[in-house]
C-alpha positions in Angstrom: 0.0 0.0 0.0 1.3 3.5 -0.7 2.6 5.4 2.3 0.3 8.1 3.6 1.7 11.7 3.3 1.0 14.4 5.9 1.5 18.1 5.6 3.4 18.8 8.8 4.8 22.2 8.1 3.5 25.3 6.2 5.6 28.4 5.3 3.7 31.0 3.2 4.1 34.7 2.5 2.0 36.9 0.3 0.0 40.1 0.2 -2.0 38.7 3.2 1.1 38.6 5.4 3.3 35.7 6.6 2.5 32.4 8.1 -0.7 30.3 8.4 -2.5 32.4 11.0 -2.1 35.7 9.0 -3.3 34.0 5.9 -6.3 32.4 7.6 -7.4 35.7 9.0 -6.9 37.3 5.6 -9.1 34.7 4.0 -11.9 35.1 6.6 -12.0 38.9 5.9 -11.9 39.1 2.1 -10.5 42.5 1.2 -8.0 41.9 -1.7 -4.9 44.0 -1.4 -4.3 44.7 -5.1 -2.1 47.6 -6.2 -3.4 49.4 -9.3 -1.0 52.4 -9.2 2.6 51.3 -8.6 3.0 49.6 -12.0 0.0 51.2 -13.7 -1.8 50.2 -15.8 -1.0 46.7 -14.5 -2.6 45.2 -11.4 -0.3 43.4 -8.9 -0.6 41.8 -5.5 2.6 43.0 -3.7 4.3 41.2 -0.8 3.3 42.3 2.7 6.2 43.9 4.7 8.6 41.3 5.8 11.7 41.4 8.1 13.9 39.1 6.1 16.5 39.1 9.0 14.2 36.8 11.0 14.8 33.8 8.6 17.9 35.0 6.7 20.1 36.5 9.5 23.3 37.2 7.5 23.1 40.4 5.5 25.7 39.0 3.1 23.3 36.1 2.3 20.5 38.6 1.6 22.6 40.8 -0.6 23.6 38.0 -3.0 20.0 36.9 -3.5 17.5 38.6 -5.8 14.0 39.2 -4.3 12.5 36.0 -5.5 15.2 34.0 -3.7 14.8 36.0 -0.5 11.0 35.4 -0.6 11.5 31.7 -1.2 14.3 31.2 1.4 12.2 33.1 3.9 9.1 31.0 3.2 11.2 27.8 3.4 12.4 28.9 6.8 8.9 29.4 8.0 7.9 25.9 6.8 10.9 24.4 8.7 9.9 26.2 11.8 6.3 25.2 11.4 7.3 21.5 11.0 9.7 21.7 13.9 12.7 20.8 11.8 14.8 24.0 12.2 18.1 23.3 13.7 17.7 19.5 13.8 20.7 18.5 11.7 19.7 14.8 11.6 16.3 15.6 10.2 17.5 18.3 7.8 20.1 15.9 6.5 17.4 13.5 5.4 15.0 16.1 4.1 14.6 16.0 0.3 14.1 19.4 -1.3 12.0 20.0 -4.4 11.8 23.5 -5.6 9.8 25.2 -8.4 11.9 28.1 -9.7 11.6 30.6 -12.5 14.4 31.8 -14.8 15.4 34.4 -12.2 15.5 38.2 -12.3 17.2 40.3 -14.8 19.4 43.2 -13.7 17.4 46.0 -15.2 20.0 48.6 -14.5 22.7 46.6 -16.4 20.2 46.1 -19.2 19.5 49.8 -19.4 23.2 50.8 -19.3 24.1 48.4 -22.1 21.2 49.5 -24.3 22.0 53.2 -23.8 25.7 52.7 -24.4 25.1 50.6 -27.4 23.6 53.5 -29.3 26.8 55.5 -28.9 29.4 52.8 -29.3 31.9 53.1 -32.1 32.2 49.3 -32.3 28.8 47.9 -31.0 30.0 44.2 -31.1 33.1 44.9 -29.0 31.1 47.1 -26.6 28.4 44.5 -25.9 31.0 41.7 -25.4 32.9 43.9 -23.0 29.9 44.9 -21.0 28.5 41.4 -20.8 31.9 40.1 -19.5 32.3 42.9 -16.9 28.7 43.7 -15.8 27.1 40.3 -15.4 27.7 38.4 -12.2 28.8 34.8 -12.3 25.4 33.7 -11.2 23.6 35.3 -14.1 22.9 34.0 -17.6 21.2 37.3 -18.6 18.9 36.3 -15.7 19.6 34.1 -12.7 20.1 30.4 -12.3 16.9 28.8 -11.2 18.5 26.3 -8.8 20.1 29.1 -6.7 16.9 29.1 -4.6 17.5 25.5 -3.5 21.2 26.3 -3.0 20.4 29.2 -0.7 17.8 27.3 1.3 20.5 24.6 1.8 23.1 27.2 2.9 20.8 29.3 5.1 18.7 26.6 6.7 21.0 23.5 6.5 18.7 21.3 4.3 21.2 18.8 3.0 19.1 15.9 1.6 18.6 15.4 -2.2 17.7 18.5 -4.2 15.7 18.9 -7.4 14.6 22.1 -9.2 11.9 22.3 -11.8 11.4 25.2 -14.2 8.2 25.8 -16.2 5.9 28.4 -14.6 2.7 26.9 -13.1 3.5 23.4 -14.3 6.8 23.4 -12.3 4.9 24.0 -9.0 2.4 21.3 -9.8 5.0 18.7 -10.7 7.2 19.6 -7.7 4.4 18.7 -5.3 3.5 15.6 -7.4 7.0 14.2 -7.4 7.4 14.9 -3.6 4.1 13.0 -2.9 5.0 10.2 -5.3 8.4 9.6 -3.6 6.8 9.5 -0.2 4.0 7.2 -1.4 6.6 4.9 -2.9 8.8 4.7 0.2 11.7 6.6 -1.5 11.4 9.6 0.8 10.3 10.1 4.4 10.5 13.9 4.6 10.4 16.6 1.9 10.5 20.3 1.7 8.6 21.4 -1.5 7.5 24.7 -2.8 8.3 27.7 -4.9 8.5 31.5 -5.0 7.7 34.4 -7.3 8.5 38.1 -7.3 5.8 40.1 -9.2 7.2 43.5 -8.5 9.4 43.6 -11.6 9.1 45.8 -14.7 11.0 43.2 -16.8 8.5 40.5 -15.9 5.5 42.6 -16.5 6.9 43.5 -19.9 7.3 39.8 -20.8 3.7 38.9 -19.8 2.4 42.0 -21.5 3.9 40.8 -24.8 1.5 37.8 -24.5 -1.4 39.9 -23.4 -1.7 38.0 -20.1 -1.7 40.7 -17.5 -4.7 42.3 -15.8 -4.9 46.0 -16.5 -6.6 49.2 -15.4 -8.7 47.9 -12.5 -8.9 45.0 -10.0 -11.7 42.5 -10.4 -12.2 39.0 -8.9 -11.1 36.2 -11.1 -14.5 35.1 -12.3 -15.5 38.7 -13.2 -12.7 39.3 -15.7 -14.3 38.0 -18.9 -14.5 41.4 -20.5 -11.0 42.4 -19.1 -9.1 39.1 -18.9 -5.7 38.6 -17.4 -3.9 37.6 -14.2 -2.8 39.9 -11.5 0.9 38.9 -10.8 1.6 38.2 -7.1 4.7 38.1 -5.0 4.4 34.8 -3.1 6.5 32.2 -1.3 5.0 28.9 -0.4 6.8 25.8 1.0 5.3 22.7 2.5 6.9 20.0 4.7 5.5 16.7 3.4 6.2 13.7 5.7 5.4 10.0 5.7 2.8 9.4 8.4 4.7 6.9 10.5 7.8 9.1 10.4 5.8 12.1 11.6 4.1 10.1 14.4 7.5 8.7 15.6 8.8 12.3 16.2 5.5 13.6 17.5 4.7 15.9 14.5 1.1 17.1 14.2 -0.4 17.3 10.7 -2.2 20.2 9.1 -3.8 17.8 6.7 -3.2 14.8 4.5 -2.1 15.2 0.9 -3.8 12.2 -0.8 -3.4 12.7 -4.5 -1.7 15.0 -7.1 -2.2 14.8 -10.8 -0.7 16.8 -13.6 -1.2 17.3 -17.3 0.0 19.4 -20.2 -2.8 19.8 -22.7 -3.1 22.3 -25.6 -5.3 25.3 -25.6 -7.7 24.3 -28.4 -11.3 24.9 -27.7 -12.5 22.5 -24.9 -9.1 21.1 -24.2 -8.8 22.5 -20.6 -12.3 21.4 -19.7 -11.6 17.8 -21.0 -8.2 17.7 -19.1 -10.0 18.7 -15.8 -12.6 16.0 -16.4 -9.9 13.4 -16.9 -8.2 14.4 -13.7 -11.5 14.5 -11.8 -12.2 10.8 -12.4 -9.7 9.3 -9.9 -10.6 12.1 -7.4 -14.4 11.8 -7.6 -14.8 8.4 -5.9 -12.8 9.6 -2.9 -15.1 12.6 -2.2 -17.6 12.8 0.7 -20.8 14.3 -0.4 -21.5 17.7 1.2 -18.1 17.9 2.9 -15.7 19.0 0.1 -15.0 22.2 -1.7 -12.9 23.2 -4.7 -10.0 25.7 -4.4 -9.3 26.9 -7.9 -6.0 28.3 -9.1 -7.8 30.0 -12.1 -5.7 32.9 -13.4 -8.3 35.1 -15.1 -6.7 34.6 -18.5 -9.0 33.6 -21.3 -9.9 31.1 -22.7 -8.5 28.8 -19.9 -10.5 30.4 -17.1 -13.8 30.2 -19.0 -13.1 26.6 -19.7 -12.4 25.8 -16.1 -15.6 27.6 -15.2 -17.5 25.3 -17.5 -15.9 22.3 -15.7 -16.9 23.7 -12.3 -20.5 24.3 -13.5 -20.7 20.5 -13.9 -20.2 20.2 -10.1 -22.8 22.6 -8.6 -22.7 20.6 -5.3 -19.2 21.9 -4.6 -18.5 25.4 -3.1 -15.7 27.1 -5.1 -13.1 29.6 -4.2 -10.6 31.2 -6.6 -7.5 32.0 -4.6 -6.3 34.4 -7.3 -9.0 36.8 -6.3 -7.4 37.1 -2.8 -3.7 36.8 -3.4 -3.1 37.2 -7.1 -1.2 34.7 -9.3 2.2 33.5 -8.2 3.3 31.3 -11.1 5.6 28.6 -9.7 4.5 29.2 -6.2 0.7 29.2 -6.8 0.0 25.5 -6.6 2.0 24.9 -3.4 0.3 28.0 -2.0 -3.2 26.8 -2.9 -2.4 23.4 -1.3 -1.3 25.2 1.9 -4.5 27.3 1.9 -6.6 24.1 1.4 -4.8 22.5 4.3 -5.6 25.4 6.5 -9.3 25.3 5.6 -9.5 21.5 6.1 -7.7 21.8 9.5 -10.2 24.5 10.6 -13.1 22.4 9.3 -14.7 25.4 7.5 -14.4 27.1 4.1 -13.6 30.8 4.1 -16.2 33.2 2.7 -16.7 33.9 -1.0 -14.8 36.8 -2.5 -16.8 40.0 -2.9 -18.9 40.3 -6.0 -17.9 36.8 -7.3 -20.7 35.2 -9.4 -19.3 31.7 -9.2 -18.7 31.4 -5.4 -21.3 30.7 -2.8 -21.3 30.1 1.0 -20.7 26.6 2.2 -22.8 25.1 4.9 -21.6 22.3 7.1 -18.1 21.0 8.0 -15.3 20.8 5.5 -13.3 17.6 5.4 -11.8 17.7 1.9 -10.6 20.2 -0.6 -9.9 19.6 -4.3 -7.2 22.0 -5.6 -7.1 22.9 -9.3 -4.3 24.7 -11.2 -4.6 25.7 -14.9 -1.6 27.5 -16.3 -2.1 30.7 -18.1 -0.3 29.1 -21.1 0.3 25.4 -20.4 0.1 23.0 -17.5 -2.8 21.7 -15.5 -3.0 20.0 -12.1 -5.3 18.7 -9.4 -4.8 17.7 -5.8 -6.9 16.2 -3.0 -6.2 17.6 0.5 -8.0 15.8 3.3 -8.4 16.0 7.1 -5.8 13.9 8.8 -7.1 11.5 11.4 
């Protein structure tokens, strides 16, 4: 029989604050903290104020990290604290780490200097070679190495088990959690730190997503209300989970937030109906596990069309389930979104209630009765789908 996996640690940071308690209170009082002016016309969900010294005490370590790494390293530290692993060398030495990381952040000042100087250079080819050799740090390849987040978590927090880094936006976060769960279920791992991070407060990133027409502009609206103004609101988030084999957790007296029972992933096209069909296929192995009247769906819908509309059609086939789109509350955090949504689902299941609907959301409704299970969906803005089942741990 596959081993049972518990979520024994949660480390999350977002616009709602830091840690499980701050997020739960933020979910109970739905007032989305979207910023419509700082990067106007784009809408973002900025990170709440954080004292990075609390989890990354050395200033030198902080200086050599870009913001996305500081966010992720901080969230990982919170997860290790939550799971009572911090400082335990024996446990940290056997903790497998699976990180979902992006391509890193560009040095916008270096880019601007090179582009400005290139216009005046007598020999443009020589100029650009010289500048690239002297201005870029060894850790950059015109951006930053994606596996540096895992490296910094290892250095700062002493996690020295195996390490894997996945790239690929939303799909990376989905597969990171899927692989972590699969290894525990198969008996290949007893303890895993899994998650991702994203820094949305970047002009270079907003430019890239604007080229694809993906970013929410001009005004904030809940995810399900964006049909006439589609797009996602980029979010600065860090989300890490401690996943642990049940017997291992019980032996050391670790208490679970919830049980992670199933994670599925896919990579379908974006032809008409493809997303709806993909979600239907993933629903089949989940459906027979659900308890009538005691489950809800936490959607990772982005607000980008047509994928969001197609997910809404899938959700309409299950009117018995109360739905919540987390993107309406915290925005969309790319690699970190799926781990974050699993963390929020675990909090809801642990409290035994579903948090209220977001203001003015036409899809969401109140849920009556106790909550024992949460189905988490994730549909990438461009590619990648996932589904997970989070259940109360008994």
